[in-house]
DRENDO-1510 file (C-alpha; in Angstrom, 1 decimal, always signed):
<recs>
REC; n; res; u; v; w
REC; 1; MET; -10.1; +75.0; +11.1 .
REC; 2; THR; -11.7; +74.5; +7.8 .
REC; 3; PRO; -9.8; +73.5; +5.0 .
REC; 4; SER; -10.4; +77.2; +3.2 .
REC; 5; ARG; -9.2; +78.8; +6.4 .
REC; 6; ASN; -6.1; +76.4; +6.3 .
REC; 7; LEU; -5.5; +77.6; +2.7 .
REC; 8; ILE; -6.0; +81.4; +3.5 .
REC; 9; VAL; -3.4; +81.2; +6.5 .
REC; 10; PHE; -1.1; +79.5; +4.3 .
REC; 11; ALA; -1.3; +82.1; +1.6 .
REC; 12; ALA; -0.9; +84.6; +4.1 .
REC; 13; LEU; +2.2; +83.6; +5.5 .
REC; 14; ASN; +3.5; +82.9; +2.1 .
REC; 15; GLY; +2.9; +86.4; +1.4 .
REC; 16; ALA; +4.2; +88.0; +4.6 .
REC; 17; LEU; +7.4; +85.6; +3.4 .
REC; 18; ALA; +7.7; +86.8; +0.1 .
REC; 19; VAL; +7.4; +90.6; +1.3 .
REC; 20; ALA; +10.4; +89.7; +3.9 .
REC; 21; LEU; +12.4; +87.9; +1.2 .
REC; 22; GLY; +11.6; +90.7; -1.5 .
REC; 23; ALA; +12.6; +93.4; +1.2 .
REC; 24; PHE; +15.8; +91.9; +2.1 .
REC; 25; ALA; +16.6; +91.5; -1.7 .
REC; 26; ALA; +15.9; +95.2; -2.2 .
REC; 27; HIS; +17.7; +96.5; +1.1 .
REC; 28; GLY; +20.7; +94.1; +2.3 .
REC; 29; ALA; +21.6; +91.6; -0.5 .
REC; 30; GLY; +24.2; +92.0; -3.1 .
REC; 31; PRO; +23.3; +92.0; -6.9 .
REC; 32; GLN; +23.5; +88.2; -7.5 .
REC; 33; VAL; +21.8; +87.4; -4.5 .
REC; 34; LYS; +19.3; +90.6; -5.2 .
REC; 35; THR; +18.4; +88.7; -8.0 .
REC; 36; LEU; +17.2; +85.4; -6.9 .
REC; 37; LEU; +15.3; +86.8; -4.2 .
REC; 38; SER; +13.4; +89.0; -6.0 .
REC; 39; THR; +12.4; +86.7; -8.5 .
REC; 40; GLY; +11.7; +84.1; -5.6 .
REC; 41; ALA; +9.6; +86.5; -4.2 .
REC; 42; HIS; +7.9; +87.7; -7.1 .
REC; 43; TYR; +6.7; +84.2; -7.8 .
REC; 44; GLN; +5.8; +83.5; -4.3 .
REC; 45; LEU; +3.8; +86.7; -3.8 .
REC; 46; ALA; +1.8; +86.6; -7.0 .
REC; 47; HIS; +0.8; +82.4; -5.8 .
REC; 48; ALA; -0.2; +83.6; -2.4 .
REC; 49; VAL; -2.7; +86.0; -3.8 .
REC; 50; PHE; -3.4; +83.2; -6.4 .
REC; 51; ALA; -4.4; +81.1; -3.6 .
REC; 52; LEU; -6.3; +83.4; -1.8 .
REC; 53; ALA; -8.4; +84.2; -5.1 .
REC; 54; CYS; -9.0; +80.4; -5.3 .
REC; 55; THR; -10.3; +80.2; -1.8 .
REC; 56; LEU; -12.7; +83.3; -2.1 .
REC; 57; TRP; -13.9; +82.1; -5.5 .
REC; 58; THR; -17.3; +80.4; -4.1 .
REC; 59; GLY; -17.9; +78.3; -7.5 .
REC; 60; GLY; -14.7; +76.8; -7.9 .
REC; 61; GLY; -15.3; +74.2; -5.1 .
REC; 62; ARG; -12.8; +71.3; -4.6 .
REC; 63; TRP; -10.8; +72.0; -7.8 .
REC; 64; ALA; -10.3; +75.5; -6.8 .
REC; 65; ARG; -9.2; +74.8; -3.5 .
REC; 66; ILE; -6.7; +72.0; -4.6 .
REC; 67; ALA; -5.4; +74.8; -7.3 .
REC; 68; GLY; -4.7; +77.1; -4.3 .
REC; 69; TRP; -2.9; +74.3; -2.5 .
REC; 70; LEU; -0.8; +73.8; -5.5 .
REC; 71; GLY; +0.1; +77.3; -6.4 .
REC; 72; ALA; +0.6; +78.2; -3.0 .
REC; 73; ALA; +2.9; +75.4; -2.4 .
REC; 74; GLY; +4.8; +76.0; -5.4 .
REC; 75; GLY; +5.5; +79.4; -4.9 .
REC; 76; LEU; +7.0; +78.7; -1.4 .
REC; 77; VAL; +9.3; +75.6; -3.0 .
REC; 78; PHE; +10.2; +77.7; -5.6 .
REC; 79; SER; +11.1; +80.9; -3.7 .
REC; 80; LEU; +12.9; +78.7; -1.0 .
REC; 81; ALA; +15.1; +76.9; -3.3 .
REC; 82; LEU; +16.3; +80.0; -5.1 .
REC; 83; ALA; +16.9; +81.4; -1.3 .
REC; 84; PHE; +18.9; +78.5; -0.6 .
REC; 85; VAL; +20.9; +78.9; -3.6 .
REC; 86; ALA; +21.6; +82.6; -2.8 .
REC; 87; LEU; +21.7; +82.7; +0.8 .
REC; 88; LEU; +23.3; +79.3; +1.7 .
REC; 89; SER; +25.5; +78.5; -1.7 .
REC; 90; LEU; +23.6; +75.3; -1.8 .
REC; 91; PRO; +23.5; +74.9; -5.8 .
REC; 92; VAL; +21.9; +71.5; -5.6 .
REC; 93; MET; +18.5; +73.4; -4.7 .
REC; 94; GLY; +18.8; +74.8; -8.1 .
REC; 95; ALA; +17.4; +71.3; -8.9 .
REC; 96; VAL; +14.3; +71.7; -6.7 .
REC; 97; ALA; +13.2; +75.0; -8.1 .
REC; 98; PRO; +11.2; +73.3; -11.3 .
REC; 99; ILE; +9.3; +71.4; -8.9 .
REC; 100; GLY; +7.8; +74.3; -7.5 .
REC; 101; GLY; +7.4; +75.6; -10.9 .
REC; 102; LEU; +5.5; +72.4; -12.1 .
REC; 103; LEU; +3.5; +72.9; -9.0 .
REC; 104; MET; +2.6; +76.3; -9.8 .
REC; 105; ILE; +1.8; +75.4; -13.4 .
REC; 106; ALA; -0.3; +72.6; -12.0 .
REC; 107; GLY; -2.2; +75.2; -9.9 .
REC; 108; TRP; -3.3; +77.4; -13.0 .
REC; 109; LEU; -4.5; +74.2; -14.6 .
REC; 110; CYS; -6.5; +72.7; -11.9 .
REC; 111; LEU; -8.0; +76.4; -11.9 .
REC; 112; ALA; -8.9; +75.9; -15.8 .
REC; 113; PHE; -10.3; +72.9; -14.9 .
REC; 114; ALA; -12.3; +74.3; -12.1 .
REC; 115; ALA; -13.6; +77.3; -14.3 .
REC; 116; PHE; -14.6; +74.3; -17.2 .
REC; 117; ARG; -16.7; +72.5; -14.5 .
REC; 118; SER; -18.4; +75.0; -12.8 .
</recs>
């Protein structure tokens, strides 16, 4: 598979997981769990779309693809960290969530750099 195709597959699976977590939050989770899962699903889905946009932007080059990977990976790390806190009562995973946030921020900055360079 090409690097772009890999990113599309990763983004699509990320989006599917985000919808599943969001649906569980809406229909099967208690109030405390619902908030964490909804927040994680929101960021994960937004960054799956971000990754797809980075892949489809033909003028962005390598930096746009890097941005897509950072955003999608960050969304996944952030969402899973919150899910582990909520569903498995692993508060230590709360320390992992900011890593996902930093990856998402780095993705946006890489996208800005790609746009500046193009």
